[in-house]
C-alpha positions in Angstrom: 69.4 -3.4 -62.9 69.8 -4.7 -66.5 70.5 -8.3 -65.3 67.1 -8.3 -63.5 65.2 -7.4 -66.7 63.8 -10.1 -69.0 65.7 -10.8 -72.1 62.9 -12.3 -74.2 61.0 -9.5 -76.0 57.2 -9.6 -75.4 54.5 -7.9 -77.4 50.9 -8.2 -76.2 48.4 -8.4 -79.1 44.8 -7.5 -79.3 42.3 -10.2 -80.3 41.8 -8.3 -83.6 45.6 -8.5 -84.4 45.8 -12.2 -83.3 42.8 -12.9 -85.5 44.7 -11.4 -88.5 47.7 -13.6 -87.8 45.6 -16.7 -87.3 43.8 -16.2 -90.6 47.0 -16.6 -92.7 48.4 -19.6 -90.7 48.2 -23.0 -92.4 48.4 -26.5 -91.0 46.4 -28.9 -88.9 43.8 -27.7 -86.4 44.8 -27.9 -82.7 43.3 -30.7 -80.7 39.9 -30.1 -79.2 41.4 -30.4 -75.7 43.2 -27.1 -76.3 39.9 -25.4 -76.9 38.2 -26.0 -73.5 38.7 -22.5 -72.2 37.7 -20.8 -75.5 34.6 -18.6 -75.1 31.5 -20.1 -76.5 30.8 -19.7 -80.2 34.2 -18.1 -81.0 36.3 -19.9 -83.6 39.8 -18.6 -83.2 40.7 -20.3 -86.5 44.4 -20.9 -85.7 46.3 -23.9 -86.9 49.5 -25.7 -86.0 52.6 -26.4 -88.1 52.8 -23.0 -89.9 56.5 -23.3 -90.6 56.5 -20.8 -93.4 54.7 -18.0 -91.6 57.1 -15.2 -90.7 56.0 -12.2 -88.7 58.2 -9.2 -88.2 57.4 -6.8 -85.4 59.2 -3.7 -84.4 58.7 -3.2 -80.7 59.8 0.0 -78.9 59.6 -0.3 -75.1 60.5 2.3 -72.6 61.4 0.3 -69.5 62.1 3.5 -67.5 64.7 1.8 -65.3 65.5 5.1 -63.6 62.0 5.3 -62.0 61.9 5.1 -58.2 60.5 1.8 -57.0 59.1 1.7 -53.5 58.3 -1.6 -51.8 56.4 -1.6 -48.5 56.8 -4.2 -45.8 55.1 -4.9 -42.5 56.5 -7.6 -40.2 55.0 -9.5 -37.2 57.9 -11.4 -35.6 57.4 -15.0 -34.7 57.7 -16.1 -31.1 58.8 -19.7 -31.6 60.4 -19.8 -35.0 61.4 -16.1 -35.8 63.8 -17.1 -38.6 61.1 -19.0 -40.5 59.1 -16.5 -42.6 55.6 -16.7 -44.0 55.3 -14.1 -46.8 52.0 -12.6 -47.9 52.4 -10.2 -50.8 51.1 -8.7 -54.0 52.0 -5.9 -56.4 50.1 -2.6 -56.3 51.1 -1.0 -59.6 48.9 -1.2 -62.6 48.8 -0.4 -66.3 45.1 0.0 -66.4 42.3 1.2 -64.1 39.8 -1.0 -62.3 39.7 -3.9 -59.9 42.2 -6.2 -61.5 45.0 -8.4 -60.1 46.8 -5.5 -58.4 43.8 -4.2 -56.6 42.4 -7.6 -55.5 45.8 -8.7 -54.2 46.5 -5.5 -52.4 43.0 -5.4 -50.9 43.5 -9.0 -49.7 46.8 -8.2 -48.0 45.4 -5.1 -46.3 42.4 -7.1 -44.9 44.6 -10.0 -43.7 47.1 -7.6 -42.1 44.2 -5.8 -40.4 42.9 -9.1 -39.0 46.3 -10.2 -37.8 46.9 -6.7 -36.3 43.7 -7.0 -34.3 44.8 -10.4 -33.0 48.3 -9.0 -32.2 46.7 -6.2 -30.3 44.8 -8.8 -28.1 48.1 -10.5 -27.2 48.3 -13.2 -29.9 51.7 -13.9 -31.4 52.5 -15.9 -34.5 54.8 -18.9 -34.2 56.7 -17.9 -37.4 57.5 -14.4 -38.6 54.9 -13.0 -41.0 55.9 -10.5 -43.7 53.2 -8.5 -45.4 54.7 -7.1 -48.7 53.3 -4.6 -51.2 55.6 -4.5 -54.3 55.9 -1.7 -56.8 57.1 -2.1 -60.4 55.7 -5.5 -61.0 54.3 -4.3 -64.3 57.8 -3.0 -65.3 59.5 -6.3 -65.6 59.1 -7.6 -62.0 61.7 -5.1 -60.9 60.0 -4.4 -57.5 58.9 -8.0 -56.8 
C-alpha cells in the first residue's frame, strides 16, 4: 500500500492563510495573463522571485491505510471487440457535503448505465466492452482509483 501513496506532502490552505503568505512575499508581480481566472475585484497581491521567504509547516495526516476500500464495477461485454474496453468511472467518496465532483460524477455514471441498461434490455449490444466503475478512496490518496 505504501508504494501507492503520494510522496509529496500536500497542505491545502484557506484563502485567508494564502493571503497572509502573499502579503510578505517580495518580487515582481506575475504577468497579467496569469490573472485571467481571478475573481473580479480581488487583488491576490502575490509576487514572484521571493527567494528569501521560508515557510515551515508541520503537517500531521492520518492516511488511514487500514480502512476498507470498496470499488464497484458493472460490465457490458462487447460483441465484436470484447477485449477492447471503454471505461466510464468516477469516485464516490467525499470530504465535504454537497453536489461536488464526487456526486456529479457518480450521478452521471448512474444515468449513463441506466440508459445503456435499457438499450441492452431491448437487445442492443456494444461493439466493445463497457466498464462502469465507482471508486472508493479517491480522496485518500487515489488508493481506490
